[in-house]
PAZAPA-4460 file (N, C-alpha, C; in steps of 0.05 Angstrom, whole numbers, plus 32768, in hexadecimal, padded with zeros to 4 digits):
% residues 277
    n_x    n_y    n_z   ca_x   ca_y   ca_z    c_x    c_y    c_z   seq   type   mol
   8572   85BD   83E5   857A   85B3   83FF   8562   85A9   840E     1      M     A
   8565   8592   841B   854E   8586   842A   8552   858C   8448     2      K     A
   853C   858A   8456   853C   858D   8473   8533   8573   8480     3      G     A
   8540   856D   8496   8538   8554   84A6   8531   855D   84C2     4      I     A
   851A   8553   84CB   8512   8558   84E7   8513   853D   84F6     5      I     A
   8522   853B   850B   8524   8523   851B   850F   8524   8531     6      V     A
   84FA   8514   852D   84E3   8516   853F   84D9   84FB   8548     7      A     A
   84EB   84E9   854D   84E3   84CD   8553   84E3   84C7   8571     8      A     A
   84ED   84D9   8582   84F0   84D3   859E   84D6   84D2   85AE     9      G     A
   84D8   84C9   85C7   84C0   84C5   85D7   84B6   84DE   85E5    10      Y     A
   84C7   84F2   85E9   84BE   850A   85F7   84B6   8505   8614    11      G     A
   84C6   84F5   8622   84BE   84ED   863D   84BE   8504   8651    12      T     A
   84CC   851A   864C   84CC   8530   865F   84B1   853E   8661    13      R     A
   84A0   8538   864D   8485   8545   864D   846F   8531   8654    14      F     A
   8476   851A   865E   8460   8508   8667   8450   8515   867D    15      L     A
   8436   8510   867E   8427   84FB   866F   841C   8503   8654    16      P     A
   841D   851D   864C   8410   8525   8633   841D   8517   861B    17      V     A
   8437   8511   861C   8444   8504   8605   843F   84E6   8604    18      T     A
   842F   84DC   8616   8427   84C0   8614   8418   84BB   85FA    19      K     A
   8408   84CF   85F1   83F8   84CD   85D8   83FD   84E3   85C5    20      T     A
   8408   84FA   85CD   840C   8511   85BB   842A   8515   85B7    21      I     A
   8434   8514   859E   8450   8519   859A   8459   8534   85A5    22      P     A
   8471   8534   85B0   847B   854D   85BB   847D   8563   85A6    23      K     A
   8482   855B   858E   8485   856F   8578   846A   857D   8572    24      E     A
   8454   8571   857B   843A   857D   8576   8430   858E   858E    25      M     A
   843F   858F   85A3   8437   85A0   85BA   8439   85BD   85B0    26      L     A
   8424   85CD   85B5   8422   85E7   85A9   842E   85FE   85BA    27      P     A
   843B   8611   85AC   8440   862B   85B8   8428   863C   85B1    28      L     A
   8416   863F   85C4   83FB   864B   85C0   83EB   8639   85AD    29      I     A
   83EB   863F   8593   83DB   8630   8580   83EC   8624   8569    30      N     A
   8406   8625   856C   8418   861C   8557   842A   8605   8560    31      K     A
   8427   85ED   8555   8438   85D7   855E   8456   85DE   855B    32      P     A
   8465   85D4   856E   8482   85DC   856E   8490   85D3   8554    33      S     A
   8488   85BD   8548   8495   85B4   852F   8490   85C8   8519    34      I     A
   847A   85D8   851A   8475   85EB   8505   8489   8601   8503    35      S     A
   8496   8607   851A   84AB   861C   851A   84C2   8613   8509    36      F     A
   84C9   85F9   850B   84DF   85EE   84FB   84D7   85EE   84DD    37      I     A
   84BE   85E6   84D7   84B5   85E6   84BB   84B6   8602   84B0    38      I     A
   84AC   8616   84BF   84AD   8631   84B5   84CA   863A   84B0    39      D     A
   84DC   8633   84C2   84F8   863B   84BF   8503   862F   84A5    40      E     A
   84FD   8615   84A0   8507   8608   8487   84FC   8617   846F    41      F     A
   84E2   861B   846E   84D6   8628   8456   84E1   8644   8452    42      I     A
   84E4   8653   8467   84EF   866E   8465   850C   866E   845C    43      Q     A
   8519   8657   845F   8535   8654   8457   8538   8648   843B    44      S     A
   8521   8644   842E   8521   863A   8413   8520   861C   8411    45      G     A
   851B   860E   8427   851A   85F1   8428   84FD   85E8   8425    46      I     A
   84F7   85D9   8410   84DB   85D1   840B   84D8   85B2   840C    47      K     A
   84EE   85A3   840D   84ED   8586   840F   84F5   857F   842C    48      D     A
   84E2   8574   843B   84E6   8570   8458   84E1   8553   845F    49      I     A
   84F4   8547   846D   84F2   852B   8476   84EE   852C   8494    50      I     A
   84DA   851E   849D   84D4   851C   84BA   84D9   8500   84C3    51      V     A
   84EC   84FC   84D5   84F1   84E2   84E0   84E0   84DF   84FA    52      I     A
   84CD   84CD   84F8   84BB   84CA   850F   84BA   84AD   8518    53      S     A
   84A5   84A5   8525   84A2   848A   852F   8485   8482   852E    54      S     A
   847F   8469   8536   8464   845E   8533   844F   846E   8541    55      R     A
   8457   847B   8557   8443   8489   8568   843D   84A6   855E    56      R     A
   8448   84AD   8547   8447   84CA   853F   843A   84CE   8524    57      K     A
   8427   84BE   851D   8419   84C2   8504   840B   84DD   8502    58      K     A
   8404   84E8   8519   83F7   8503   8519   8408   8518   850C    59      V     A
   8422   8515   850C   8434   8528   84FE   842E   8528   84E0    60      L     A
   842A   8510   84D5   8423   850E   84B8   8408   851B   84B3    61      E     A
   83F5   8516   84C5   83DA   8521   84C1   83DA   853F   84C3    62      D     A
   83EB   854A   84D4   83EB   8567   84D8   83F4   8576   84BE    63      F     A
   8406   856A   84B0   8411   8578   8498   8402   856F   847F    64      F     A
   83EC   8560   8482   83DB   8559   846C   83C3   856B   846B    65      D     A
   83B2   8569   8457   8399   8578   8455   8385   856D   8469    66      R     A
   8374   857E   8473   835D   8576   8484   8344   857D   8474    67      E     A
   833B   8569   8463   8326   856E   8450   830C   8575   845D    68      V     A
   8305   8567   8472   82EB   856C   847F   82EA   8589   848A    69      E     A
   82FF   8592   8498   82FF   85AD   84A2   82FF   85C2   848B    70      L     A
   830D   85BC   8476   830D   85CE   845F   82F1   85D2   8454    71      E     A
   82E2   85BC   8453   82C7   85BD   8449   82B5   85CE   845B    72      G     A
   82B8   85CB   8475   82A9   85DB   8488   82AF   85F8   8485    73      V     A
   82C9   85FF   8484   82D1   861B   8483   82C9   8628   8468    74      F     A
   82CA   8618   8453   82C2   8623   8439   82A4   862A   8439    75      E     A
   8294   8619   8444   8277   861F   8446   8272   8638   8457    76      K     A
   8282   863B   846C   827F   8652   847D   828B   866C   8472    77      E     A
   829A   8669   845C   82A9   8680   8452   82BE   8689   8464    78      G     A
   82C9   8677   8475   82DD   867E   848A   82F9   867C   847E    79      A     A
   8300   868F   846D   831A   868E   845F   8332   868F   8472    80      S     A
   832F   869E   8488   8345   86A0   849B   834B   8685   84A8    81      A     A
   8336   8676   84AE   8339   865B   84BA   8345   8648   84A5    82      K     A
   833D   864B   848C   8348   863A   8477   8366   863F   8474    83      L     A
   836E   8658   8476   838B   865E   8475   839A   8650   848B    84      D     A
   838E   864F   84A3   839C   8643   84BA   83A0   8625   84B7    85      L     A
   838F   8617   84A8   8393   85FA   84A6   839E   85F2   848B    86      I     A
   83A5   8605   847A   83B0   85FE   8460   83CC   85F1   8463    87      S     A
   83D1   85DC   8455   83EC   85CF   8457   8402   85E3   844E    88      P     A
   8419   85E0   845A   842F   85F2   8453   843A   85E9   8437    89      V     A
   8447   85FC   842A   8451   85F7   840F   846C   85E9   8411    90      E     A
   846B   85CF   8416   8484   85BF   8418   847C   85A2   8411    91      A     A
   8490   8592   840A   848C   8576   8405   8498   8566   841C    92      R     A
   8488   8554   8427   8490   8545   843F   8494   8527   8439    93      F     A
   84A8   851C   8446   84AC   84FF   8447   84AF   84F8   8464    94      A     A
   84A0   84E4   846C   84A0   84DB   8488   84AD   84BF   8489    95      F     A
   84C1   84BD   849B   84CF   84A3   849E   84CD   849B   84BC    96      I     A
   84C8   8482   84C1   84C6   8479   84DC   84E0   846B   84E5    97      R     A
   84E9   8474   84FC   84FF   8465   8509   84F2   8450   851A    98      Q     A
   84F4   8437   8511   84E4   8421   851E   84F0   8418   8538    99      T     A
   8509   841F   853D   8516   8419   8557   8525   8432   8560   100      E     A
   8522   8438   857A   852F   8450   8585   854D   844A   858A   101      M     A
   855D   844E   8576   857A   8447   8577   858C   8460   8575   102      K     A
   8581   8477   857C   8591   848F   857D   858D   84A1   8564   103      G     A
   8597   84B9   8566   8593   84CD   8550   85A4   84C6   8537   104      T     A
   85BB   84BA   853B   85CB   84B2   8524   85BC   849D   8513   105      G     A
   85B1   848A   8521   85A1   8475   8513   8588   8482   8506   106      H     A
   857C   8495   8513   8564   84A2   8508   856C   84B0   84ED   107      A     A
   8582   84BF   84ED   858A   84CD   84D5   8591   84BA   84BE   108      L     A
   859B   84A2   84C5   85A1   848F   84B0   8588   8487   84A1   109      L     A
   8571   8488   84AE   8557   8481   84A1   8551   8493   8489   110      Q     A
   855C   84AC   848B   8556   84C0   8476   856C   84C2   8461   111      A     A
   8582   84B3   8465   859A   84B7   8453   8593   84B3   8436   112      A     A
   8583   849F   8430   857D   8499   8414   856D   84AF   8406   113      S     A
   8560   84C0   8415   8550   84D6   8409   8560   84EF   8405   114      L     A
   8578   84F0   8411   8589   8508   840F   8598   850A   83F5   115      I     A
   85A3   84F3   83ED   85B3   84F3   83D5   85CE   8501   83DA   116      G     A
   85D9   850D   83C5   85F3   8519   83C7   85F0   8538   83CC   117      N     A
   85E0   853F   83E0   85DB   855B   83E5   85DE   8561   8403   118      E     A
   85E3   857A   840A   85E3   8581   8426   85C6   8582   8430   119      P     A
   85C3   8582   844A   85A8   8583   8456   85AA   8591   8471   120      C     A
   8593   859B   847A   8591   85A7   8494   8584   8592   84A6   121      I     A
   858F   858D   84BE   8583   857B   84D1   857A   858C   84E9   122      V     A
   8561   8589   84F1   8556   8598   8507   854B   8585   851D   123      A     A
   8550   858C   8535   8544   857F   854C   852F   8592   8557   124      Y     A
   8516   858A   8558   8500   859D   855E   8500   85A8   857B   125      P     A
   8513   859F   858C   8515   85AB   85A6   8520   85C8   85A5   126      D     A
   852D   85CF   858F   8539   85E9   858B   8528   85FA   8578   127      D     A
   851C   860E   8582   850C   8620   8571   851B   863B   856F   128      I     A
   851C   8645   8557   852B   865E   8552   8518   8675   854C   129      H     A
   851C   868B   8559   850C   86A3   8553   851F   86BA   854C   130      M     A
   851D   86C4   8535   852F   86D9   852C   8529   86E2   8510   131      G     A
   8537   86F7   8507   8531   8703   84ED   853A   86F0   84D7   132      E     A
   8552   86E4   84D9   855B   86D2   84C4   8558   86B5   84CE   133      T     A
   8549   86A4   84C0   8545   8689   84C9   8560   867B   84CE   134      P     A
   8561   866A   84E3   857A   865D   84EA   8584   864C   84D3   135      L     A
   8573   863D   84C6   857C   862C   84B0   8589   863D   849A   136      S     A
   857E   8654   8495   8589   8666   8481   85A5   866F   8489   137      A     A
   85A9   8674   84A3   85C4   867B   84AD   85D8   8665   84A8   138      Q     A
   85D0   864C   84AC   85E2   8635   84A7   85E8   8632   848A   139      L     A
   85D3   8636   8479   85D7   8634   845C   85EB   8649   8453   140      I     A
   85EA   8661   845D   85FD   8676   8455   8619   866E   845D   141      E     A
   861D   8662   8475   8638   8659   847D   8642   8643   846B   142      S     A
   8630   8631   8464   8638   861B   8452   8641   8626   8437   143      Y     A
   8632   8639   842C   8638   8644   8412   8653   8652   8412   144      E     A
   865B   865D   8429   8675   866A   842B   868C   8656   842F   145      K     A
   8687   8640   843C   869D   862E   8445   869C   8612   8437   146      T     A
   8685   8609   842E   8682   85EE   8423   8683   85D9   8438   147      G     A
   8681   85E1   8452   8684   85CE   8468   8669   85C8   8475   148      C     A
   8668   85B2   8484   8651   85AE   8497   8652   85C4   84AC   149      S     A
   863A   85CC   84B5   8638   85E3   84C7   8628   85DB   84E0   150      V     A
   8633   85E3   84F7   8625   85DE   8510   861A   85F9   851B   151      L     A
   8601   85FA   8522   85F6   8612   852E   85FE   8612   854C   152      A     A
   8606   862A   8556   860E   862B   8572   8601   8643   8580   153      T     A
   8602   8643   859A   85FD   865A   85AA   8616   865F   85BB   154      I     A
   861B   8678   85C2   8634   867F   85CF   8630   8682   85ED   155      H     A
   863F   8672   85FC   8641   8675   8619   8626   8675   8628   156      N     A
   8616   8660   8623   85FD   865F   8632   8601   8658   864F   157      P     A
   85EE   865D   8661   85F0   8653   867C   85F3   8634   867C   158      P     A
   8601   862B   8690   8605   860E   8693   8613   8601   867A   159      H     A
   8629   860C   8673   8638   8603   865C   863D   85E5   865D   160      L     A
   8640   85DB   8675   8647   85BF   8679   8630   85AC   8671   161      E     A
   8619   85B6   866A   8603   85A5   8662   8602   85A0   8644   162      R     A
   8614   85AD   8635   8613   85AD   8618   862A   859D   860B   163      Y     A
   8628   859A   85F1   863E   8592   85E1   864E   85AB   85D9   164      G     A
   8666   85AE   85E3   8676   85C6   85DF   868B   85C2   85C9   165      V     A
   868E   85D5   85B7   86A0   85D3   85A1   86BD   85DA   85A8   166      L     A
   86CF   85CA   859E   86EB   85D2   859E   86F2   85DD   8582   167      A     A
   86FD   85F5   8582   8700   8604   8568   871D   8603   855F   168      L     A
   8720   8604   8545   873B   8607   8539   8744   8624   853D   169      E     A
   875E   8629   8537   8769   8643   853C   875C   8659   852B   170      K     A
   8750   8651   8514   8744   8666   8503   8729   8670   850F   171      D     A
   8720   8663   8524   8707   866C   8531   86EE   8666   8521   172      G     A
   86F0   8656   850D   86D9   8650   84FB   86D4   8632   84FB   173      I     A
   86E9   8623   84F6   86E7   8606   84F4   86E5   85F9   850F   174      H     A
   86D8   85E2   8510   86D4   85D3   8529   86E5   85BA   8528   175      V     A
   86F5   85B5   853C   8706   859E   853D   86FC   8587   854F   176      K     A
   86E9   858E   8561   86DF   8579   8573   86C6   8584   8581   177      D     A
   86B7   8571   858D   86A0   8579   859D   86A2   8569   85B7   178      I     A
   86A0   8576   85CD   86A2   8569   85E7   8687   856A   85F5   179      V     A
   867B   8553   85F9   8661   8551   8605   8663   8555   8624   180      E     A
   8654   8568   862E   8651   856E   864A   866C   856E   8658   181      K     A
   867D   8581   8651   8698   8583   865D   8696   8589   867B   182      P     A
   86AA   8580   868A   86AC   8587   86A6   86AE   85A5   86AA   183      A     A
   86A4   85AF   86C0   86A5   85CB   86C6   86C2   85D5   86C4   184      L     A
   86C5   85EB   86B5   86E0   85F7   86B1   86F1   85EA   869C   185      G     A
   86E6   85D6   868E   86F6   85C7   867A   86E9   85C9   865E   186      H     A
   86D7   85DB   865A   86CA   85DE   863F   86DF   85E9   862C   187      A     A
   86E1   85DD   8613   86F5   85E6   8600   86EF   8602   85F3   188      P     A
   86D7   860B   85F6   86CF   8626   85EC   86B5   862D   85F9   189      S     A
   86A9   8642   85F0   868E   864A   85FA   8679   8648   85E5   190      K     A
   8680   8639   85CF   866C   8635   85BA   8660   8619   85BE   191      E     A
   8645   8618   85C0   8638   85FF   85C5   8625   85F8   85AE   192      V     A
   8624   85DF   85A7   8614   85D6   8590   85F7   85D4   8599   193      S     A
   85E5   85DC   8587   85C8   85D9   858B   85BC   85C9   8575   194      I     A
   85A2   85C4   8576   8595   85B1   8564   8590   85BA   8548   195      G     A
   85A4   85C5   853A   85A1   85CC   851E   85BC   85C8   8511   196      R     A
   85BC   85B9   84FB   85D5   85B2   84EE   85D1   85B3   84CF   197      Y     A
   85E6   85BA   84C1   85E7   85B6   84A4   85FC   85A1   849F   198      L     A
   85F4   858B   8493   8607   8576   848D   860A   8573   846F   199      Y     A
   8623   8571   8467   8629   856A   844B   8623   854C   8447   200      T     A
   8621   8544   842E   861A   8528   8427   862E   8515   8433   201      A     A
   8647   851E   8435   865C   850D   8440   8656   8503   845C   202      E     A
   8648   8513   846B   8641   850C   8487   8633   84F1   8488   203      F     A
   8621   84EB   8475   8612   84D3   8476   8623   84BA   8470   204      F     A
   8638   84BE   8460   864B   84A8   845B   8658   84A0   8475   205      K     A
   8661   84B3   8485   866E   84AD   849E   8659   84A3   84B3   206      Y     A
   8641   84AC   84B1   862C   84A3   84C3   8627   8485   84BF   207      L     A
   8627   847D   84A6   8624   8460   84A0   863C   8450   84A9   208      E     A
   8654   845C   84A5   866D   844F   84AE   866D   844A   84CC   209      E     A
   8665   845E   84DB   8664   845B   84F8   864F   8447   8501   210      G     A
   8639   8446   84F2   8624   8433   84F9   862E   8416   84F6   211      W     A
   863E   8411   84E1   8649   83F7   84DC   865C   83EE   84F2   212      Q     A
   8668   8401   8500   867A   83FB   8516   866C   83FB   8531   213      K     A
   8654   8404   8532   8645   8407   854B   8640   83EC   8557   214      H     A
   8643   83EA   8571   8641   83D0   857F   8629   83CE   8591   215      T     A
   8618   83E2   8593   8600   83E0   85A3   85F9   83FA   85B1   216      G     A
   85E1   83FC   85BB   85D8   8415   85C8   85CF   8429   85B3   217      G     A
   85CA   8442   85BC   85C3   8457   85AA   85DA   8461   859A   218      E     A
   85D5   8467   8581   85E9   8471   856E   85E4   848E   8568   219      Y     A
   85F8   849F   856C   85F5   84BB   8568   8605   84C4   8550   220      F     A
   8604   84DE   8549   8610   84E8   8531   862D   84F1   8535   221      H     A
   8637   84EF   854E   8651   84FA   8554   8668   84ED   8544   222      I     A
   8666   84D2   853F   867B   84C5   8530   867F   84D2   8515   223      Y     A
   8669   84D6   8506   866B   84E2   84EB   8675   84FF   84ED   224      A     A
   866B   850D   8501   8672   8529   8504   8690   852C   8509   225      L     A
   869B   851B   851A   86B8   851C   8520   86C9   8514   8508   226      K     A
   86BF   8502   84F8   86CD   84FB   84DF   86D1   8514   84CE   227      K     A
   86BC   8524   84CB   86BD   853C   84BB   86CF   8551   84C9   228      L     A
   86CD   8553   84E3   86DE   8566   84F2   86FC   8560   84ED   229      M     A
   8703   8546   84EE   871F   853E   84EA   872A   8547   84CF   230      D     A
   8717   854B   84BB   8720   8554   84A1   871C   8572   849C   231      Q     A
   8715   8580   84B2   8712   859D   84AF   86F9   85A5   84A0   232      G     A
   86E4   8595   84A1   86CC   8599   8491   86B4   85A1   84A1   233      K     A
   86B8   85AC   84B9   86A2   85B5   84CA   86A7   85D1   84D5   234      V     A
   8694   85E3   84D2   8696   85FD   84DD   867E   8602   84EF   235      V     A
   867E   8618   84FE   8667   861E   850E   865C   8639   8507   236      F     A
   8642   863D   850D   8635   8657   8509   8626   865E   8522   237      K     A
   8630   8674   852F   8622   867D   8547   8606   8688   8540   238      E     A
   85F2   867F   854E   85D7   8685   8547   85D1   86A3   854B   239      T     A
   85C6   86AF   8536   85BB   86CA   8538   859D   86C8   853D   240      E     A
   8594   86D6   8551   8578   86D3   8559   8576   86C4   8573   241      G     A
   855E   86BC   857A   855A   86AF   8594   8553   8692   8591   242      E     A
   8562   8682   85A0   855D   8665   85A0   854D   865E   85B9   243      R     A
   8537   864F   85B5   8527   8647   85CC   8528   8629   85CE   244      M     A
   8530   861F   85E6   8532   8602   85EB   8517   85F8   85F5   245      D     A
   8509   85E9   85E5   84EE   85DE   85ED   84F0   85C1   85F5   246      T     A
   8507   85B7   85FC   850B   859B   8602   8502   8593   861D   247      G     A
   84FC   85A6   862E   84F1   859F   8649   84DD   85B4   8650   248      E     A
   84CB   85AE   8664   84B4   85C0   8669   84BA   85DD   866E   249      P     A
   84CF   85E3   867E   84D5   85FF   8684   84DD   860E   866B   250      A     A
   84EE   8602   865A   84F5   860F   8642   84DE   8612   862F   251      G     A
   84CC   85FF   862F   84B4   8600   861E   84A2   8617   8627   252      F     A
   84A0   861B   8641   8490   8631   864B   849C   864C   8643   253      L     A
   84B7   864E   8645   84C4   8667   863D   84BF   866D   8620   254      R     A
   84C1   8659   860F   84BD   865D   85F2   84A0   8665   85ED   255      A     A
   848D   8659   85FB   8471   8660   85F7   846D   867D   85FF   256      T     A
   8478   8686   8615   8475   86A2   861D   8482   86B5   8609   257      L     A
   849A   86AD   85FF   84A8   86BF   85EC   8497   86C1   85D2   258      R     A
   848B   86AB   85C9   847B   86AC   85B1   8461   86BC   85B6   259      Y     A
   8455   86B8   85CE   843D   86C7   85D5   8442   86E5   85D6   260      A     A
   8459   86ED   85DE   8460   8709   85E0   845F   8718   85C5   261      M     A
   8460   8708   85AF   845F   8715   8595   8442   871E   858E   262      K     A
   842F   8713   859C   8413   871B   8598   840B   8730   85AD   263      D     A
   8404   8748   85A5   83FE   875E   85B8   83E8   8756   85CD   264      P     A
   83D3   8748   85C4   83BE   8740   85D7   83C8   872C   85EB   265      A     A
   83D8   8719   85E2   83E3   8705   85F5   83F8   8711   8607   266      L     A
   8407   8724   85FC   841B   8732   860C   840E   8741   8623   267      K     A
   83F7   874D   861D   83E9   875C   8633   83E0   8749   8649   268      A     A
   83D7   8731   8641   83CE   871D   8655   83E5   8714   8666   269      I     A
   83FC   870F   8659   8414   8707   8668   841C   871C   867D   270      I     A
   841B   8735   8674   8422   874B   8687   840E   874C   869E   271      K     A
   83F4   8749   8698   83E0   8749   86AD   83E4   8733   86C1   272      E     A
   83EA   871B   86B7   83ED   8705   86C9   8407   8707   86D9   273      E     A
   841C   8711   86CC   8436   8715   86DA   8433   8729   86F1   274      A     A
   8422   873D   86ED   841E   8752   8702   8411   8746   871B   275      A     A
   8403   872F   8718   83F5   8723   872E   8408   8712   873F   276      K     A
   841F   870C   8735   8431   86FA   8743   8440   8708   875A   277      L     A
***
């Protein structure tokens, strides 16, 4: 199974830093946010990773490549710990550029030829998962039980009206529709979709079909997803663990603090500074 990371967007909520630095490279302390997705994939058994990027994001390719000059410096110094920190991860990468910003559906189509007749995990790097079982592994388990495409969800978050909310079949497992940003009091359930999906190969057939009918503007994945829903081929998996939304500065700060709290020394600093407020 392959993994796809959709990382072609502009990251305008983080301007001015994203004028030159891809949002996916903004660090939680010392670890770029995209690395959390890569780690999740690898821990879930996914070693073939496709990154959909754009012209402004060549640094993503450089980050996952070797840094020969630094390696040489650290080898001379005998700095094995530093060498470990810059060693490339054990995965195979393919980088595809979305040359025009035509929406996430169009972005995913750029990777379709590399997927073949296999399911894949699609990740949006705004959603970072922290928990015992990697989120991608949770989706794979659901797929193995059902044979269906799987949507990762969180249950009843604050401001339900800001999400895509799932309408569920009577069995409480299959998804029959998704309602984007429903009016207050009109949400079809309390399960909301987040940026992690497992798509069967059939999804890409409908994605191409929808693109052929598309008449302009951004093209999203909803057309293909609803085609599968109509056939009873989509289920949901409520996320076990903690989902951190890093798509805007406040959420990014929360995720940084949560990650820092895992380090005893950094945790002590946070407590010291909090006591001063």
